[in-house]
C-alpha positions as CSV (number, residue, x, y, z in Angstrom):
1,M,191.4,110.2,125.1
2,T,191.8,113.3,127.2
3,L,192.3,113.5,130.9
4,A,189.3,113.9,133.1
5,A,188.7,117.4,134.5
6,T,186.9,116.4,137.7
7,A,187.6,114.2,140.6
8,E,184.2,112.5,140.6
9,D,181.7,110.8,138.4
10,A,178.4,112.6,138.7
11,S,175.1,110.7,138.5
12,F,172.2,112.0,136.4
13,D,168.6,110.9,135.9
14,P,168.1,110.7,132.1
15,R,164.4,111.3,132.5
16,T,164.9,114.8,133.9
17,G,168.5,115.6,133.3
18,E,168.9,116.3,137.1
19,R,172.0,115.5,139.0
20,T,171.3,112.8,141.6
21,G,174.7,112.3,143.3
22,A,178.3,111.6,142.6
23,V,181.0,109.0,143.3
24,P,184.6,110.1,143.9
25,H,187.4,108.9,141.7
26,S,189.8,106.3,142.9
27,T,193.2,107.7,143.7
28,P,196.3,106.4,141.9
29,D,197.4,104.8,145.3
30,D,193.9,103.2,145.6
31,V,194.3,101.7,142.1
32,S,197.8,100.5,142.8
33,R,196.8,98.8,146.0
34,I,193.8,97.1,144.3
35,L,196.1,95.9,141.5
36,H,198.7,94.5,143.8
37,R,196.0,92.6,145.8
38,A,194.7,91.2,142.5
39,S,198.1,90.2,141.4
40,G,198.6,88.4,144.6
41,A,195.4,86.5,144.1
42,A,196.2,85.4,140.6
43,S,198.3,82.3,141.4
44,V,195.8,81.2,144.0
45,L,192.9,81.3,141.6
46,A,194.9,79.6,138.8
47,G,195.6,76.6,141.1
48,L,192.1,76.0,142.3
49,N,189.7,73.4,140.9
50,P,187.3,75.3,138.6
51,A,184.4,73.8,140.6
52,I,185.4,76.0,143.5
53,R,185.2,79.1,141.3
54,E,181.8,77.9,140.1
55,G,180.7,78.0,143.8
56,W,181.9,81.6,144.1
57,L,180.0,82.7,141.0
58,A,176.8,81.0,142.3
59,A,177.1,82.7,145.6
60,A,177.7,86.1,144.0
61,S,174.7,85.5,141.8
62,A,172.5,84.7,144.8
63,S,173.6,87.9,146.6
64,V,172.9,90.0,143.5
65,L,169.4,88.5,143.2
66,A,168.8,89.1,146.9
67,A,169.6,92.8,146.4
68,S,167.7,93.1,143.1
69,A,165.1,95.6,144.3
70,E,167.8,98.1,145.5
71,L,170.0,97.5,142.4
72,V,167.2,97.9,139.9
73,D,166.0,101.1,141.6
74,L,169.6,102.5,141.4
75,A,169.9,101.4,137.8
76,R,166.5,103.0,136.8
77,S,167.5,106.3,138.4
78,E,170.8,106.4,136.4
79,T,169.8,104.9,133.1
80,G,166.1,105.8,132.6
81,L,165.4,102.2,131.5
82,G,162.2,100.6,132.6
83,V,161.9,98.4,135.7
84,A,160.8,95.3,133.7
85,R,163.8,95.6,131.4
86,L,166.2,96.1,134.3
87,E,164.7,93.2,136.3
88,G,165.1,90.9,133.4
89,E,168.6,92.0,132.7
90,L,169.7,91.5,136.3
91,A,168.2,88.0,136.3
92,R,170.0,87.2,133.1
93,M,173.2,88.5,134.5
94,A,172.9,86.2,137.5
95,A,172.0,83.2,135.2
96,S,175.0,84.0,132.9
97,A,177.4,84.0,135.8
98,R,176.2,80.6,136.9
99,F,176.5,79.4,133.3
100,Y,180.2,80.5,133.1
101,G,180.9,78.7,136.4
102,A,179.4,75.6,134.9
103,V,181.5,76.0,131.8
104,A,184.6,76.3,133.9
105,R,183.7,73.2,135.9
106,E,183.1,71.2,132.7
107,G,186.7,72.0,131.8
108,S,187.0,71.7,128.0
109,Y,188.1,75.3,127.8
110,L,191.4,74.2,129.4
111,A,192.1,72.0,126.2
112,V,194.2,69.5,128.1
113,S,196.2,67.0,126.0
114,R,199.0,64.6,126.4
115,D,201.3,62.8,123.9
116,D,203.7,60.0,124.6
117,L,206.7,60.5,122.4
118,D,209.3,58.2,121.0
119,G,212.1,57.4,123.5
120,G,210.0,57.7,126.5
121,S,209.4,61.5,126.4
122,T,206.1,63.1,127.1
123,I,204.6,66.4,126.4
124,V,201.4,67.8,127.9
125,R,199.5,71.0,127.0
126,G,196.8,73.1,128.6
127,N,195.4,76.6,129.0
128,L,196.6,78.6,132.0
129,P,194.8,81.8,133.2
130,L,196.4,85.0,132.0
131,G,196.3,86.8,135.3
132,V,194.7,90.1,136.3
133,V,192.0,91.2,133.8
134,G,190.8,94.8,133.5
135,V,187.2,95.3,132.4
136,F,185.5,98.4,131.0
137,G,181.8,97.9,131.2
138,A,179.1,99.3,128.9
139,S,176.7,102.2,129.4
140,N,173.7,100.5,127.7
141,F,173.7,97.3,129.7
142,P,174.3,98.3,133.4
143,F,174.0,94.6,134.5
144,G,174.6,92.4,131.4
145,F,177.9,94.2,130.5
146,G,178.6,96.0,133.7
147,I,180.2,95.3,137.0
148,F,179.2,91.6,137.1
149,G,178.4,91.1,133.5
150,H,179.7,88.7,130.8
151,D,183.3,89.9,130.7
152,V,183.7,89.9,134.5
153,A,182.0,86.5,135.1
154,S,183.8,84.7,132.3
155,A,187.2,86.0,133.4
156,L,186.5,85.0,137.0
157,A,185.4,81.6,135.8
158,A,188.6,81.2,133.8
159,G,190.6,81.8,136.9
160,C,191.6,85.4,136.6
161,P,191.2,88.2,139.2
162,V,189.2,91.1,137.8
163,V,189.4,94.8,138.3
164,V,186.4,96.7,136.8
165,K,186.3,100.4,135.9
166,A,182.9,101.8,136.9
167,H,181.0,103.3,134.0
168,P,180.4,107.1,134.4
169,A,176.8,106.7,133.0
170,H,175.9,104.8,136.2
171,P,178.5,105.3,138.9
172,R,176.4,104.8,142.0
173,L,175.0,101.5,140.7
174,S,178.5,100.4,139.7
175,V,179.9,101.0,143.2
176,R,177.0,99.4,145.0
177,L,176.9,96.3,142.7
178,G,180.6,96.0,143.1
179,Q,180.2,96.0,146.9
180,V,177.5,93.2,146.7
181,V,179.7,91.0,144.5
182,R,182.9,91.6,146.5
183,D,181.2,90.8,149.8
184,A,179.7,87.6,148.4
185,L,183.0,86.5,147.1
186,A,184.7,87.2,150.4
187,A,182.0,85.3,152.3
188,S,182.7,82.3,150.0
189,S,186.4,82.4,150.9
190,A,187.6,83.8,147.6
191,P,191.1,85.3,148.3
192,E,191.4,89.0,148.8
193,G,192.0,90.7,145.4
194,T,189.8,88.3,143.4
195,F,187.5,91.2,142.4
196,D,187.3,95.0,142.8
197,V,186.1,98.2,141.3
198,V,187.8,101.5,140.4
199,V,186.2,104.8,139.5
200,G,187.4,107.5,137.1
201,F,188.9,108.0,133.7
202,D,192.5,108.1,134.9
203,S,191.9,105.0,136.9
204,G,191.0,103.2,133.7
205,L,194.1,104.3,132.0
206,Q,196.1,103.1,135.0
207,L,194.6,99.7,134.6
208,V,195.6,99.5,130.9
209,D,199.1,100.8,131.6
210,S,199.8,98.6,134.7
211,P,202.2,95.7,134.0
212,L,200.1,93.7,136.5
213,V,197.1,93.7,134.1
214,R,197.5,90.9,131.5
215,A,194.3,91.5,129.4
216,V,191.5,94.1,129.0
217,A,187.9,93.6,128.0
218,F,185.8,96.5,126.7
219,T,182.3,97.2,125.5
220,G,181.4,100.5,124.0
221,S,182.1,103.0,121.2
222,Q,184.6,102.5,118.4
223,Q,186.6,105.6,119.3
224,A,187.1,104.6,123.0
225,G,187.6,100.9,122.1
226,M,190.4,101.6,119.5
227,A,192.1,104.1,121.9
228,L,192.3,101.2,124.5
229,V,193.5,98.8,121.8
230,E,196.3,101.1,120.8
231,R,197.2,101.8,124.4
232,G,197.3,98.1,125.2
233,A,199.4,97.4,122.2
234,R,202.2,99.6,123.6
235,R,203.0,96.7,126.0
236,G,201.6,93.8,123.9
237,I,198.5,92.9,126.0
238,P,195.3,91.8,124.3
239,V,192.4,94.2,124.4
240,F,189.1,92.5,123.5
241,A,187.0,95.5,122.4
242,E,183.4,94.9,121.4
243,M,182.3,98.1,119.5
244,G,179.6,97.4,117.0
245,T,178.7,98.9,113.6
246,V,175.5,98.9,111.4
247,N,173.9,95.5,111.6
248,P,172.1,94.7,108.3
249,V,168.8,92.9,107.5
250,F,168.0,91.4,104.2
251,V,164.4,90.6,103.3
252,S,164.0,88.2,100.3
253,P,161.3,88.8,97.7
254,A,159.7,85.5,98.8
255,A,159.4,86.9,102.4
256,A,157.5,90.0,101.3
257,T,154.1,88.4,102.0
258,D,154.9,88.9,105.7
259,R,155.5,92.6,105.1
260,D,153.5,94.0,108.1
261,V,154.9,91.4,110.5
262,I,158.5,92.1,109.4
263,A,158.0,95.9,109.5
264,Q,156.7,95.8,113.0
265,G,159.4,93.4,114.1
266,F,162.1,95.7,112.6
267,V,160.8,98.8,114.4
268,D,160.4,96.9,117.7
269,S,164.0,95.7,117.4
270,F,165.7,98.9,116.4
271,T,163.8,101.0,119.0
272,L,164.3,98.4,121.8
273,G,166.0,100.1,124.7
274,A,165.7,103.4,122.8
275,G,167.9,101.9,120.1
276,Q,170.9,101.5,122.5
277,F,171.8,97.9,121.6
278,C,175.0,97.0,119.9
279,T,173.0,94.4,118.0
280,K,170.4,97.0,116.8
281,P,169.4,96.4,113.2
282,G,170.5,99.6,111.6
283,L,169.7,99.0,108.0
284,I,167.0,96.9,106.3
285,L,167.1,95.9,102.6
286,V,163.6,95.2,101.2
287,P,162.2,94.4,97.8
288,A,160.8,97.4,96.0
289,G,157.1,97.6,95.2
290,H,155.8,95.8,98.3
291,G,155.1,98.9,100.5
292,F,157.8,98.2,103.1
293,V,158.8,101.9,103.5
294,E,155.2,103.0,104.2
295,S,154.6,100.1,106.6
296,I,157.8,100.7,108.6
297,T,157.1,104.5,108.7
298,T,153.6,103.8,110.1
299,C,155.0,101.6,112.8
300,V,157.7,104.1,113.8
301,A,155.0,106.8,114.2
302,R,153.4,104.8,117.0
303,V,156.6,104.6,119.1
304,A,156.9,107.2,121.9
305,E,160.0,109.2,122.8
306,E,162.4,107.6,125.3
307,P,165.4,109.0,127.2
308,L,168.8,108.0,126.1
309,L,171.4,107.1,128.7
310,T,173.4,110.4,128.9
311,A,173.4,114.0,127.7
312,G,176.3,113.2,125.5
313,I,174.6,110.2,123.9
314,A,171.5,112.3,123.3
315,A,173.5,115.1,121.7
316,A,175.4,112.6,119.5
317,Y,172.2,111.1,118.4
318,R,170.8,114.4,117.3
319,R,174.0,115.2,115.4
320,G,173.9,111.8,113.8
321,L,170.4,112.4,112.5
322,A,171.6,115.7,111.0
323,E,174.4,113.9,109.2
324,L,172.2,111.0,108.0
325,D,169.4,113.2,106.8
326,P,170.4,116.9,106.7
327,H,167.2,118.0,105.0
328,T,164.8,116.9,107.8
329,A,167.0,116.3,110.8
330,P,167.3,118.7,113.7
331,D,169.8,121.6,113.5
332,P,173.4,120.1,113.6
333,R,174.5,123.0,115.7
334,I,172.7,121.6,118.8
335,T,174.7,122.2,122.0
336,P,176.2,119.2,123.7
337,D,173.8,119.4,126.7
338,P,170.1,119.5,126.1
339,P,167.9,121.5,128.6
340,A,167.8,119.8,131.9
341,A,164.0,120.0,132.2
342,A,163.6,118.0,129.0
343,G,165.9,115.2,130.1
344,Y,167.5,113.1,127.4
345,A,164.4,111.9,125.5
346,V,164.5,111.5,121.8
347,A,162.1,110.4,119.1
348,P,162.8,107.4,116.9
349,R,163.4,107.8,113.2
350,V,163.5,105.8,110.0
351,I,165.3,107.2,107.0
352,A,164.8,106.0,103.4
353,V,168.0,105.7,101.4
354,S,169.0,104.3,98.0
355,L,171.4,101.4,97.4
356,D,173.6,103.8,95.5
357,Q,174.2,105.8,98.7
358,L,175.6,102.8,100.5
359,V,179.2,103.2,99.4
360,P,182.5,103.1,101.4
361,G,183.1,106.4,103.2
362,S,179.5,107.3,103.5
363,R,178.2,108.4,106.9
364,L,175.3,106.0,106.3
365,L,177.7,103.1,106.9
366,D,178.6,104.3,110.4
367,E,176.6,103.5,113.5
368,C,174.3,106.2,114.9
369,F,173.7,105.1,118.5
370,G,170.0,105.5,119.3
371,P,166.6,104.7,117.8
372,V,167.3,105.4,114.1
373,A,167.5,103.0,111.2
374,L,167.8,103.1,107.4
375,V,165.5,101.4,104.9
376,A,166.6,100.8,101.3
377,E,164.5,99.2,98.6
378,Y,166.2,97.0,95.9
379,D,165.1,96.1,92.4
380,T,167.3,93.0,92.1
381,V,168.7,90.6,94.6
382,A,172.1,91.0,93.0
383,G,172.0,94.7,93.7
384,A,171.1,94.0,97.3
385,L,173.9,91.5,97.8
386,A,176.3,93.9,96.2
387,A,175.2,96.6,98.8
388,L,175.7,94.1,101.6
389,D,179.3,93.6,100.4
390,R,180.0,97.3,100.7
391,L,179.0,97.5,104.3
392,Q,181.4,97.4,107.2
393,P,181.6,94.1,109.0
394,S,179.3,93.9,112.0
395,L,178.3,91.9,115.1
396,A,175.2,90.4,113.6
397,G,172.9,90.3,110.6
398,S,169.4,89.0,109.8
399,V,167.9,87.3,106.8
400,F,164.2,86.9,106.3
401,S,163.3,84.1,103.9
402,G,160.2,82.6,102.3
403,A,160.0,78.8,102.1
404,D,162.9,76.5,102.9
405,G,164.2,76.5,99.4
406,D,164.4,80.3,99.1
407,E,167.6,80.6,97.1
408,D,167.8,84.4,97.5
409,A,167.9,83.9,101.3
410,V,170.6,81.2,100.9
411,A,172.7,83.6,98.9
412,A,172.3,86.4,101.5
413,I,173.3,84.1,104.3
414,A,176.4,83.1,102.4
415,Q,177.2,86.8,101.8
416,L,176.8,87.8,105.4
417,A,178.5,84.8,107.1
418,P,182.1,86.0,106.4
419,R,181.2,89.6,107.5
420,V,179.3,89.1,110.8
421,G,179.7,87.2,114.0
422,R,176.1,85.8,113.9
423,V,173.5,85.4,111.2
424,A,169.9,85.3,112.5
425,V,167.5,83.7,110.1
426,N,163.9,84.8,110.3
427,A,164.8,86.5,113.6
428,W,166.1,89.8,114.8
429,P,169.6,90.3,116.0
430,T,168.7,92.0,119.3
431,G,168.8,89.5,122.1
432,V,171.9,87.4,122.6
433,A,171.5,84.0,124.3
434,T,174.2,82.9,126.7
435,T,174.9,79.4,125.4
436,W,177.7,77.1,124.3
437,S,177.2,77.9,120.6
438,Q,176.9,81.7,120.9
439,Q,179.2,84.0,119.0
440,H,179.0,87.7,120.0
441,G,181.8,89.3,118.1
442,G,182.7,90.0,114.5
443,P,185.4,91.2,112.1
444,W,186.9,94.6,112.6
445,P,185.6,97.3,113.1
446,A,182.8,95.5,115.0
447,T,185.4,94.2,117.4
448,S,189.2,94.3,117.8
449,R,189.5,90.5,117.9
450,P,187.3,88.6,115.4
451,D,188.4,85.3,116.9
452,A,186.8,86.1,120.3
453,T,183.3,86.3,121.7
454,S,182.1,88.3,124.7
455,V,179.0,86.1,125.3
456,G,178.8,82.3,125.5
457,A,181.1,79.5,126.6
458,A,183.9,80.4,124.3
459,G,184.2,83.7,126.1
460,L,186.5,82.1,128.7
461,A,189.1,81.5,125.9
462,R,189.9,85.2,125.9
463,F,191.5,84.9,129.4
464,V,193.7,81.8,129.1
465,R,196.8,81.0,127.1
466,P,198.3,77.6,126.1
467,V,201.5,76.2,127.6
468,S,203.3,72.9,127.1
469,L,205.5,71.0,129.5
470,Q,207.8,68.3,128.3
471,N,209.1,65.4,130.4
472,A,207.7,66.9,133.6
473,T,206.9,64.4,136.4
474,S,203.4,64.3,137.9
475,I,204.4,66.4,140.9
476,Q,206.0,69.0,138.7
477,L,202.7,69.5,136.7
478,P,199.8,71.7,137.7
479,P,196.7,69.7,138.7
480,M,194.9,70.1,135.4
481,L,197.8,68.4,133.6
482,Q,198.5,65.6,136.0
483,P,198.0,62.1,134.6
484,Q,195.8,61.2,137.6
485,N,193.3,63.9,136.4
486,P,192.3,65.2,139.9
487,W,189.9,67.8,138.4
488,N,188.2,65.1,136.2
489,L,188.7,67.1,133.0
490,P,188.0,66.0,129.4
491,R,191.4,65.3,127.8
492,R,193.0,64.3,124.5
493,L,195.4,61.4,125.1
494,N,197.7,60.6,122.2
495,G,195.2,62.1,119.9
496,R,192.1,60.4,121.3
497,L,189.4,62.5,123.0
498,V,188.6,61.1,126.5
499,P,185.6,62.7,128.1
500,C,185.5,63.3,131.8
501,E,184.0,60.6,134.0
């Protein structure tokens, strides 16, 4: 990482490349004051019944929905994404926040247990909030993984104050959305410091370096994610970085009868949002001799150009195409900034490769962010499975099967399961449901923490840590561990699971 050269985050319209405004960076003193307020709120949040935090999240969700027209308009002007896409994402963001509040109220994430030991001793155990959490949102999901997205809402639900760094791809939206959320929390009597936003590269570094910040959540590129992981490791704090790699798709020979449906679904999925999803299927393995390459190519030809989020992402996409397919891709010497009049629009591409090219160290195994994907034909299922084994681990993978007894699909699922966070059977990996059973993570280099998820009920587990107290009296225990169970939590008593009333 290098220090920022300007004192503001400029805002651009990806459809035209024109500058539309700017947001000044937070000063070091601003960030310090925000962090001290957050630290002061940490013990208050930790001691509150999770049902209270559920109410805060519901109130903030309602305020966001009430301001949706303004927020969607801002998001569209800074991301180039369509209104329908943004309206849906905002609505899902609000619903996810309410979901995390309900997970907190249910209480099993606290993992409360009590054992009565020989000689009259007792030991109780439960999960306590970590404290202040710093969040770095994503460029490609201004709502879902932004200022009030999954990381923020799950950390608040877990009882942690949150300080979010505004993303430079949509700074005006970040600041305005932060104001809506902050005002709603204040109106719900959340303590000062529960939530805030900082702006600027150096402000983000200050978050990671501050001893008041106890964990960091990040969604974005591998380069930036690993830089934060290494920086956080200097003082031993967890950095939950969701980065993404090439998400593979395996089509069994028995599924080839659905060629045209699968081909169209593949193209729809890898070009969704101009290919700017971390779950984008980047490689499809198809049985040879069934016309998949031709069918996929035909479908791609019908997809129009779309703007990418920033000039830098568009330039990186063009460079990536040149590296993936140097014979037909644009000139690799393209300047970092495309002409302003053209905006950041790019055309989708599909590139045919052979299984022999999918080897460790190949550029083909690295993600190219944008609407490009690879298609490889295989002669034998064994050869396809061997190719899957050579890929980098990823967030998700898909397997398309024939009938229920399709043994090739069963083998592919078994091959993928240890290498991805989620296997989608006869479904595409784009689209991540916020549920109790969701896993949105994966082995490194897809994420920095393969045990964690950034979506779903288990996301709260990132922001708590277990502690045991031995021989403490009821008054000496925090409410969640008291034998009277004032928060009505599910508990494990002497090994037996006792649900809440």
